[in-house]
N, C-alpha and C positions, 0 to 999 in steps of 0.2 A: 398749441403744441401738444403732440401726442404724448400722453403720460405713460403709455404701455412700455414695459421693459423690453429691451432688445438684447441680442447676444453681446452687444458691445458695452452694455452697462456694467459697472463694477459689481453691482449687487447680483446680477445674473452670473457673472464669472465666479463670484464667491460661492454661490449656490451650486454651480456645476462642479467646482473643485471639491466641495464638501461631498457631493454625491459620488464622485470618483473615489474618494477616500473612505467611503462607507464600509463598515465591516461586512464580510461575507456572511451569507445565511446558509447554513447547512440544511440540505434535504436529508432526512433520516430514514434508514432502514433498520428496524429493531427486530432482533431475533431473541425472544425471551425463551430460555430453556427451563425445563421443569426440574432438571437435576444439575448437580455440579458439573462443570466442564471436565472432561477426561484429561488425564495427564498428556501434556504436549498438544492439547487441542488447538492452541494458537498456531502451531506449525501447519496443521491440516487446513485451518481456516484461511491462513494467509496464502497457502498454495492454491486452494480452491478459488479464492478471490482473483488471483492473478490470472489463472487459466480462464476464468469466466470473463474477465474484462477483455482479454485478448480476443476472444470470440465475439462477445456481445458488442464490442466497440469496433468491430470489423477490421481488426489488425491481422486476422488470419481467416481463411475461407471455411474452416471447419473447426469443431472442438479440438482443443490442444492435444489431447491424448491420441485422437485419430490422426491428426497431422503428424505428430511425432512418429507414430507407427508407420505411416506411409514413407516418411523420410528415411527411417532406419531400414525399411524393407528395400527401398531403392538402392541404398548404399550397399546392402548385402548382395543384391542382384548384380551390381556393377563389379563388385569384388569377384563374383563367381565367373564373370565373363573374362575371356583371355585378352580381348582388346576392347576396352570400354572407351566410349567417346566422352568428351567433356560435357557435363550437364548444362542445360540452358541457364540463363541468368536468373530466372524465377526460382528454379530448384536450388541454385547456389544461395540465393537469399533466404529461402526456406530453411536450408541447413544451418545458416548462420543464426537465424532466429531461434531454432530449436536448441542450438548449442548455447546461446546466451540465456534463453529461458531456463534450460536445465541447470545452468550454473547458478542462476538466482534461486531456483526452487531448492536445489541441494544446499545452497548457502543459507537459506532460511532455516533448514533443519539444524544446521551446525550452530548458527549464532543464537537461535532461540532455545537451544538446549544448554548452552554454557552461560547464558545471561538471562536476566529476567526481562524479556521483551514484552512490552505491554501495548504496543500500537504499531501499525504498519501503514505507510503512505505509498500509494501507487499513483505516480504522476505521469501524465501523458502530455507531451509538448517538446519544445526545443531544449528546455532546461528544467531541472527538478524544482527550482525555487519559484519559477513563474509558470506554472502548468496551465495548459488549455483545458485540461480535465483533471480532476483529482478525486481519488477514492480513499477514504480513511477508515481503517479497521481498528476497532479496539475490542478487547474481550476481557471478561471479568477474571482478573488474576487471582482473586480471593479464593475461587473454587479449586484452583489447580494444586496447591500444596496438600490439601486434604486427600487428594487422589494418589499422590506420589507414594504414600505409605501403604496403599491398598490398590494395586493395579488390577486386581482380579474383580473389583467391583464393576458390575455391568452398567455401562453408560451408553448413551446414544450419541453418535457422531453428529455434531451440529452443522457440519459443512453443507450437507444436502438441504437442510432446513434454511440455511443462510441463502443459498442460491435460489431456492424456491421463493423466498421472500423478495429477493431482488428482481426476479422475473415477473412477479405479480404486483410489484410496487407501483407500476404505472408512471414512474419518473421519466421525464423526457430525456434525461442524461443517458438512458440506456437505449433509447429508440431513435434518436436523431442520427442522420448520416455522419460518418466520420472518415477523414482521410488518414492514410498511413502516418503514424507518428512514432516518436521515440518513447519508450517506457522506462522510467526510472523507479527503483524500489528502495525505500528507506525504512528502517526499523527504529522505533523509539524504545530505548532500553534504560533500565535503572542502573545508575552508575556504581552502586554498591553491590553488584551481582555476586561478587566473590568476597565481599566483606572488607575490601580495601578502602572504600570511601573516597577514592580518587576521582570519581566521575568518569573513569575510562573503562566502563563496562567490566569492572572487576579484574582487569589484567594488571597484575603487579609487576610491571615492566617499566624500564626507562622509556622516555619519549621516542627515541629512535628504534628501540626494540619493539615497542607497541606498534609503530607505523609499519615496520617490516612484517610483523605478524598479521596486522590488519590487511595488508596487501596480499599476503599469502592466502588468507581466507576469503578474499574478495570484498571484505568490508572495511570501510575507512570511517573514522569518526568525523562528523561535521559539526564542530563546536560553534554555537551561535546561529545555527541554521534555523530559520523560521519561514515556512512556506507562505508565499503571497497568493492568497486565494480570491482576491477581489475581482479578478478578470474572468473567473470561471464559476461554475455552479457546483461546488463540491458536494459529494455524497458521503455521509457518515454512516458507517455500519457498526452497530453495537450488538454484541453477542454475550448473553449472560442472564442474570436474574432480571425480573421485571423492574425492580428499583434501580439496578445498574443501568439498564437501557434508558430509563427516563431521566437519569442524571445528565447534566450538560457535558459536552466534550471539554476536556481541559484545554487551556490556551496553548500548551506546548504542542498539542496535536493540530488544532484548528485555528489558532490565532485568537486574539482578544475579541470577545463579544460576538463570536461566530455562531451563536445559538439563538434559535427562535424561542427556546424554552427559557424559563425563569433562571436567573443567575443562582448559582449554588455557592454558598460561602466556604465550602471545603476547598482545600488546596489541591493542586494538580496531582500530587502524590496520593492523596486520599481518594480522589476521583478515579485514579487508575488502579487503585487497590494494591499499592506497593509500600505503604507505610511512610515513614518520615526520613529514613536513612538515605545517604548518597545524594544523587541528583538524577536528572534525565539527560540523555545524550542521544543524538541522532546518528545512526550508522547507515551509510549509503553503499550499496553494492556496485562494484566497478563495471559489471556487465550492463550494457544498454541493449534492450530488446527493440529492434526496429521492425515496425509493421510492414507487412507485405503489400505490394501494389495490387490494385483491384483488377487491372486489365492487362497484365503482362504474362499471360499463359497460365499454366497450372501444373499440378503434380501428375 
């Protein structure tokens, strides 16, 4: 009798199930800065990351700012014409993409100025919790308060450095072909941002008032949200000091044991540079950025 294990044996099934449940391994892109991050650096980093992912993951045919300029120019030309015809399907989809992306980019500036946002998840796929591709940004929040009191201090914008590191990283996640997908953007924020300690991003409001205000700003809290990254190869992007970049990603951002690096005994709050107060809460923007088809015309 053959003693080799087959797919039908219980031991093989247990091993396969264990492999499927294995914790994800993050591929890292580290951007070590020589100086403290400038005030609101997180906003520029998050916006630059989203624009770059849209282009590098083939969701748009050209860099985002160039696409946006062409879409806006076409809209102005149509308004100038007395009798404008209905634009084709591709142009209509491009306009919807720009509208949704602008809403997310503007929303990042708003939410990250009123709360202590410390991480951003860009999820590509049908749902944000089970992404086909995931990109996780964290930046060193410790450097930001020191700059708030002295905005005149000359600092270098780390956004270009971050994009350069991503382009030269050689990671397959940036080079493999990609189909049009939905993009979801979530922000991880400290719950005591305004000192209320409620875990609701510092909004001292009743639950119904908080929900109404969240919808108005485009952001809604996702309590208990944990991204499932086992089915994709997530990319973690760290921007900050050398020691910050080398520290493991907190489980709140990347899930348990999602690091190839050694475990760090510090808490999630310490790793994210936000102290011990409050808690961490995910905020998801309501706008969904839908990638453009590859072969349906052009602008």
